[in-house]
Each structure stands twice: as C-alpha cells, then as structure tokens.
C-alpha positions as CSV (number, residue, x, y, z in Angstrom):
1,X,192.2,-141.5,9.0
2,X,192.5,-138.3,6.9
3,X,188.8,-137.7,7.1
4,X,189.0,-138.0,10.9
5,X,191.8,-135.4,11.0
6,X,189.9,-132.9,8.8
7,X,186.8,-132.9,11.1
8,X,188.5,-131.0,14.0
9,X,189.8,-128.5,11.6
10,X,186.3,-128.0,10.1
11,X,184.8,-127.6,13.6
12,X,187.5,-125.1,14.5
13,X,186.8,-123.0,11.4
14,X,183.0,-123.2,12.1
15,X,183.6,-122.1,15.7
16,X,185.6,-119.1,14.5
17,X,182.8,-118.0,12.1
18,X,180.2,-118.5,14.9
19,X,182.3,-116.3,17.2
20,X,182.7,-113.6,14.6
21,X,179.0,-113.7,13.9
22,X,178.1,-113.4,17.6
23,X,180.5,-110.5,18.0
24,X,179.1,-108.7,15.0
25,X,175.6,-109.3,16.3
26,X,176.5,-108.0,19.7
27,X,178.1,-104.9,18.2
28,X,175.0,-104.3,16.0
29,X,172.7,-104.7,19.0
30,X,174.9,-102.2,20.9
31,X,174.7,-99.6,18.1
32,X,171.1,-100.3,17.1
33,X,169.2,-101.1,20.3
34,X,165.7,-102.5,20.0
35,X,164.3,-100.8,23.1
36,X,165.2,-97.5,24.7
37,X,165.6,-96.2,28.2
38,X,162.6,-94.9,30.1
39,X,162.5,-91.5,31.8
40,X,159.9,-89.0,33.0
41,X,159.6,-85.6,31.5
42,X,162.1,-83.3,33.2
43,X,161.0,-79.8,34.0
44,X,163.1,-79.5,37.1
45,X,165.3,-76.6,35.7
46,X,162.8,-74.9,33.4
47,X,160.1,-75.5,30.8
48,X,156.8,-77.2,31.2
49,X,155.2,-80.5,30.3
50,X,152.4,-81.1,27.9
51,X,150.5,-84.3,26.9
52,X,150.2,-84.9,23.2
53,X,149.0,-88.1,21.4
54,X,149.8,-90.3,24.4
55,X,153.2,-88.8,25.2
56,X,154.4,-86.3,27.8
57,X,156.6,-83.7,26.1
58,X,158.8,-80.8,27.2
59,X,158.3,-77.3,25.9
60,X,159.4,-73.8,26.7
61,X,157.7,-70.7,25.5
62,X,159.4,-67.3,25.3
63,X,157.3,-64.1,24.7
64,X,154.1,-66.0,25.0
65,X,152.0,-62.7,24.9
66,X,153.2,-61.6,21.5
67,X,150.7,-61.7,18.6
68,X,153.4,-61.9,15.9
69,X,154.1,-65.1,13.9
70,X,155.1,-67.9,16.3
71,X,158.5,-69.7,15.8
72,X,158.7,-73.4,16.7
73,X,162.2,-74.6,17.3
74,X,163.2,-78.3,16.5
75,X,166.6,-79.6,17.6
76,X,168.8,-82.2,15.9
77,X,169.9,-85.7,16.7
78,X,167.2,-86.9,16.3
79,X,166.6,-87.2,20.0
80,X,168.5,-84.1,21.2
81,X,167.1,-81.6,23.6
82,X,166.7,-78.0,22.2
83,X,168.6,-76.3,25.1
84,X,171.8,-76.1,22.9
85,X,169.9,-73.7,20.6
86,X,168.2,-71.5,23.2
87,X,171.0,-69.0,24.0
88,X,171.7,-68.3,20.3
89,X,168.0,-68.0,19.3
90,X,166.6,-65.9,22.2
91,X,166.9,-62.7,20.0
92,X,163.9,-64.0,18.0
93,X,161.8,-63.7,21.1
94,X,162.2,-59.9,21.1
95,X,159.2,-59.7,18.7
96,X,157.9,-63.3,18.3
97,X,156.7,-66.1,20.5
98,X,159.4,-68.7,20.4
99,X,158.5,-72.3,21.3
100,X,161.3,-74.7,22.1
101,X,160.0,-78.3,21.6
102,X,161.6,-81.5,22.6
103,X,159.5,-84.0,20.7
104,X,158.3,-87.4,21.8
105,X,160.9,-89.5,23.5
106,X,163.5,-86.8,22.9
107,X,165.7,-84.5,25.0
108,X,163.9,-83.7,28.3
109,X,160.6,-85.2,27.3
110,X,159.2,-88.5,28.6
111,X,160.9,-91.6,27.2
112,X,159.2,-94.9,26.6
113,X,161.0,-98.2,26.0
114,X,158.9,-99.0,22.9
115,X,159.9,-96.5,20.2
116,X,157.9,-98.0,17.4
117,X,155.6,-95.0,17.1
118,X,158.5,-92.5,17.1
119,X,158.3,-91.7,13.4
120,X,158.8,-88.5,11.5
121,X,155.1,-88.5,10.5
122,X,154.1,-88.7,14.2
123,X,156.5,-86.0,15.1
124,X,154.8,-83.8,12.6
125,X,151.4,-84.7,14.0
126,X,152.6,-83.8,17.5
127,X,153.8,-80.4,16.3
128,X,150.4,-79.7,14.7
129,X,148.6,-80.6,17.9
130,X,151.0,-78.3,19.8
131,X,150.4,-75.5,17.3
132,X,146.6,-75.9,17.6
133,X,146.8,-75.6,21.4
134,X,149.2,-72.7,21.7
135,X,148.8,-70.6,18.6
136,X,145.7,-71.9,16.8
137,X,144.9,-68.5,15.4
138,X,148.1,-68.1,13.4
139,X,150.3,-69.8,10.9
140,X,153.8,-70.6,12.1
141,X,157.5,-70.5,11.2
142,X,159.5,-73.7,11.8
143,X,163.1,-73.3,12.7
144,X,165.0,-76.6,12.6
145,X,168.6,-77.6,13.1
146,X,170.3,-80.6,11.5
147,X,168.0,-83.7,11.5
148,X,165.2,-81.6,12.9
149,X,164.7,-80.7,9.3
150,X,163.1,-84.0,8.7
151,X,160.3,-83.2,11.1
152,X,160.0,-79.8,9.4
153,X,159.7,-81.5,6.0
154,X,157.2,-84.0,7.3
155,X,155.1,-81.1,8.7
156,X,155.3,-79.2,5.5
157,X,154.2,-82.3,3.6
158,X,151.1,-82.8,5.8
159,X,150.2,-79.3,7.1
160,X,151.6,-76.9,4.5
161,X,148.6,-74.6,4.9
162,X,149.6,-73.8,8.5
163,X,153.1,-72.7,7.5
164,X,154.2,-69.0,7.2
165,X,157.8,-69.8,6.6
166,X,160.7,-72.2,7.4
167,X,164.3,-71.8,8.5
168,X,166.7,-74.7,8.0
169,X,170.1,-74.6,9.8
170,X,172.6,-77.1,8.5
171,X,169.8,-79.4,7.4
172,X,170.0,-83.0,6.4
173,X,168.9,-83.7,2.8
174,X,165.4,-84.3,1.6
175,X,165.9,-88.1,1.5
176,X,167.6,-90.8,3.6
177,X,171.3,-90.7,3.3
178,X,173.5,-93.3,5.2
179,X,176.4,-91.8,7.2
180,X,179.5,-93.8,7.4
181,X,181.7,-92.9,10.4
182,X,184.8,-94.0,12.3
183,X,183.6,-92.4,15.5
184,X,183.2,-95.8,17.4
185,X,186.9,-96.4,16.8
186,X,187.6,-93.4,19.0
187,X,184.8,-93.6,21.6
188,X,184.2,-97.4,21.9
189,X,180.8,-98.9,21.5
190,X,177.8,-97.8,23.6
191,X,176.6,-99.8,26.6
192,X,173.7,-102.2,26.1
193,X,171.9,-100.6,29.0
194,X,170.2,-97.6,27.3
195,X,170.2,-95.4,30.4
196,X,174.0,-95.7,30.4
197,X,174.1,-95.4,26.6
198,X,172.6,-92.0,26.9
199,X,175.2,-91.0,29.4
200,X,177.9,-92.5,27.2
201,X,176.8,-90.4,24.3
202,X,176.6,-87.2,26.3
203,X,180.0,-87.8,27.8
204,X,181.5,-88.3,24.3
205,X,180.0,-85.3,22.6
206,X,183.4,-83.6,22.1
207,X,184.7,-86.7,20.4
208,X,181.6,-87.2,18.3
209,X,181.0,-83.7,17.2
210,X,184.3,-81.8,17.8
211,X,185.4,-82.1,14.2
212,X,182.2,-80.3,13.1
213,X,183.1,-77.0,14.7
214,X,185.2,-74.5,12.8
215,X,185.4,-72.4,15.9
216,X,186.6,-74.7,18.7
217,X,185.9,-72.0,21.4
218,X,182.2,-72.7,21.3
219,X,182.2,-76.5,21.5
220,X,180.7,-76.1,25.0
221,X,177.4,-75.2,23.4
222,X,176.6,-79.0,23.6
223,X,177.7,-79.6,27.2
224,X,174.3,-79.8,28.8
225,X,172.5,-81.6,25.9
226,X,170.1,-84.5,26.7
227,X,169.7,-87.3,24.2
228,X,167.9,-90.5,23.6
229,X,170.5,-92.7,21.9
230,X,168.1,-95.5,21.0
231,X,165.7,-93.1,19.4
232,X,168.5,-91.4,17.4
233,X,169.7,-94.7,16.0
234,X,166.2,-95.9,15.2
235,X,165.4,-92.7,13.2
236,X,168.8,-92.5,11.5
237,X,169.3,-96.2,10.7
238,X,165.9,-97.8,10.4
239,X,163.4,-95.0,9.3
240,X,163.5,-93.9,5.7
241,X,162.0,-90.8,4.1
242,X,161.9,-88.9,0.8
243,X,160.3,-85.5,0.7
244,X,161.5,-84.5,-2.8
245,X,158.0,-84.4,-4.3
246,X,156.3,-82.6,-1.5
247,X,159.0,-79.9,-1.2
248,X,158.4,-79.1,-4.8
249,X,154.9,-78.1,-3.9
250,X,155.9,-75.8,-1.0
251,X,155.6,-72.1,-1.6
252,X,156.5,-70.4,1.6
253,X,159.5,-68.1,2.4
254,X,162.4,-70.4,3.4
255,X,165.9,-69.6,4.6
256,X,168.4,-72.5,4.2
257,X,171.7,-72.1,6.0
258,X,174.8,-74.3,5.9
259,X,178.3,-74.0,7.4
260,X,181.5,-74.4,5.5
261,X,184.0,-77.2,5.2
262,X,183.4,-78.4,8.8
263,X,179.8,-79.5,8.1
264,X,178.9,-83.1,8.8
265,X,178.9,-85.7,6.0
266,X,175.1,-85.5,5.6
267,X,174.5,-81.7,6.1
268,X,176.9,-80.0,3.8
269,X,176.3,-77.2,1.4
270,X,175.5,-79.7,-1.4
271,X,172.5,-81.0,0.5
272,X,171.4,-77.4,1.4
273,X,171.6,-76.3,-2.2
274,X,169.5,-79.3,-3.3
275,X,166.8,-78.2,-0.8
276,X,167.0,-74.6,-2.1
277,X,166.5,-75.9,-5.7
278,X,163.4,-77.8,-4.6
279,X,161.6,-75.1,-2.6
280,X,160.4,-72.3,-4.8
281,X,161.6,-68.9,-3.7
282,X,163.9,-70.1,-1.0
283,X,167.1,-68.3,0.0
284,X,170.4,-70.2,0.6
285,X,173.2,-68.7,2.7
286,X,176.6,-70.3,3.5
287,X,178.6,-69.4,6.7
288,X,182.1,-70.1,5.4
289,X,183.7,-69.7,8.8
290,X,181.4,-72.1,10.6
291,X,180.9,-75.8,10.8
292,X,177.6,-77.4,11.9
293,X,176.8,-74.8,14.5
294,X,176.8,-71.4,12.7
295,X,174.3,-70.0,15.3
296,X,177.0,-70.4,18.0
297,X,180.2,-70.0,15.9
298,X,179.3,-66.8,14.1
299,X,176.5,-65.4,16.4
300,X,176.3,-61.8,15.2
301,X,176.6,-62.7,11.6
302,X,173.9,-65.4,12.1
303,X,171.6,-62.9,13.8
304,X,171.9,-60.4,10.9
305,X,171.1,-63.0,8.3
306,X,168.1,-64.4,10.2
307,X,166.7,-61.0,11.1
308,X,166.9,-59.9,7.5
309,X,164.9,-62.9,6.5
310,X,162.4,-62.4,9.4
311,X,161.8,-58.8,8.4
312,X,159.2,-59.9,5.8
313,X,156.9,-61.2,8.5
314,X,156.1,-57.9,10.2
C-alpha cells in the first residue's frame, strides 16, 4: 500500500518540474525568438532605400557633393535605427559626406523573418558594397555607437585597406561579453508576436536605458527609435565574435570615447581602454559627466573632441 501512496506524490513532483520547464522554455522563447517580424523599408519620412546582397536597406546621405573623407554612421542595438544619432552628428556634414546606414533587418530597413544571414561578417560585407557604390574613390571613416562597434571591427578585419579612420562611441568590447540584467523584472517579458515585441521594446526605452543617462534631460533622444528586437537578441545572445588579433593589426587613426559611471555593463571605460591598447596610435577620451550617450549629454564638449580628431583628415 505504501508504494501506491508514493506514486501520486512522485507524479505530482514530476508535474511540477514539467510545468517549471515549460514556463522556462516559454520565457526563453519570448526573450530569444527564433524568427523576427517582417517589414518593408520605410522611407516615408526621409532617407532612401538601396538593395545590397539581397536585402533592402535604409540610408541617408548628408553633403553628398563633398569630396572630403566620407563618414559612415553605424547605430547600436544591434538592430537600432540611426535616427537617434543624426541631430548630434550633423555638424560633421559641414565638411564631409555623412552616411547614416540602417543595416540589414535593422531600424528602418526591410526586415525578413529568417535572420540566419544577419551576422556581423555580413554587415561588414554590406557596408563595403555601400562604400563601393557611393564613395568608391575614397577611403572612409566609420563612426559607430555601442554595439555598432562590432560591425566596425568586422569591417576593419576584412577591409582594413579601405579605412581612413574610426570613431568608437561607448563601444562594446572586442569580444563577446554576456550581459546580465534585471530589466525584465521591471518591464515584463516581450510578446511572442515579434511585431508587437518591437513596439514593446520601443515603448519601454525609458525603463531599459534610463539608468544609462547621466543627464536625464536628454533621454528623449531615443523616443523615435526603431528596433528589430529578434535581431538584437540573436546578435547579442547567439552570435559570438573576437577581434583581438585583427585589431592589433590595425594602424589607422582611431578615437575611442566612453562615458562615465553611467555606462552600460558592457561598454564602460574598461572595455574602451582595452580597445585603445589593441589599436596602435588610438586616442581614448572619457566624458565623465555622460552615460552611454555622450553625443547628446555633452554635445558641445563632444563636438570639440571629435572636431579635434577630424582635423587630421583635411
């Protein structure tokens, strides 16, 4: 009889473990979706579309007629649109062509459900095709923010001979680093439907990124951002990289900027200093009164530092 009594207890315990497993699986699928949303390239407000390597991408070119060194701008995320950078970087277009580029399946570009070919190596290939079409007669400067640095590193690894210089703003490190966060405890988990997941992310930007601003008055810089949540989680959680060896071979003028104590866990001054140590002749500058968005938080100071660096390209 005792054996009969134990069986319901065992079944109950097994059922609990199965429920916990299913819940954890559901949360994982919510955080790390297998497929993304689909959307068309959106040029309804500004910019233009361009077909590259089977994807339709969004670009915007300022001062197209200039013959100076072109500057290609890469946003963060990965998966963010570059519009949050435009206002702060327009000063560069006084003398240089400035190309804002939302890469494949990012920002305002076309999204496909299958994201398997959305890798950092392919982002670099897309950037090289764009360079060859728009400014094939000149080497370029890449300006990247946050995780956009990974594409910049991938480009430097494959196409170093096309580089005139690089500017890293609050870059992630040269190799994969897992970020642990309690953000889902404050925002809840994203919807399974990826169209709604993108809206969920954009709606929760203040909660997700608010603590990375030292100057709270400029948090609105992110208000119109567009993001592909599934792409961001794929690149951050599933794709691995290490550009330590290739960066040691780079010998182009490089400016590396970080904020102060309000930087994100994977973009602090420690990571920026490591990059500066790897890239020969690079310059490191820390904005002590900024978080992750120095270009918006200390705009005049940022402009002076970047203009001083850019003076060597005239």
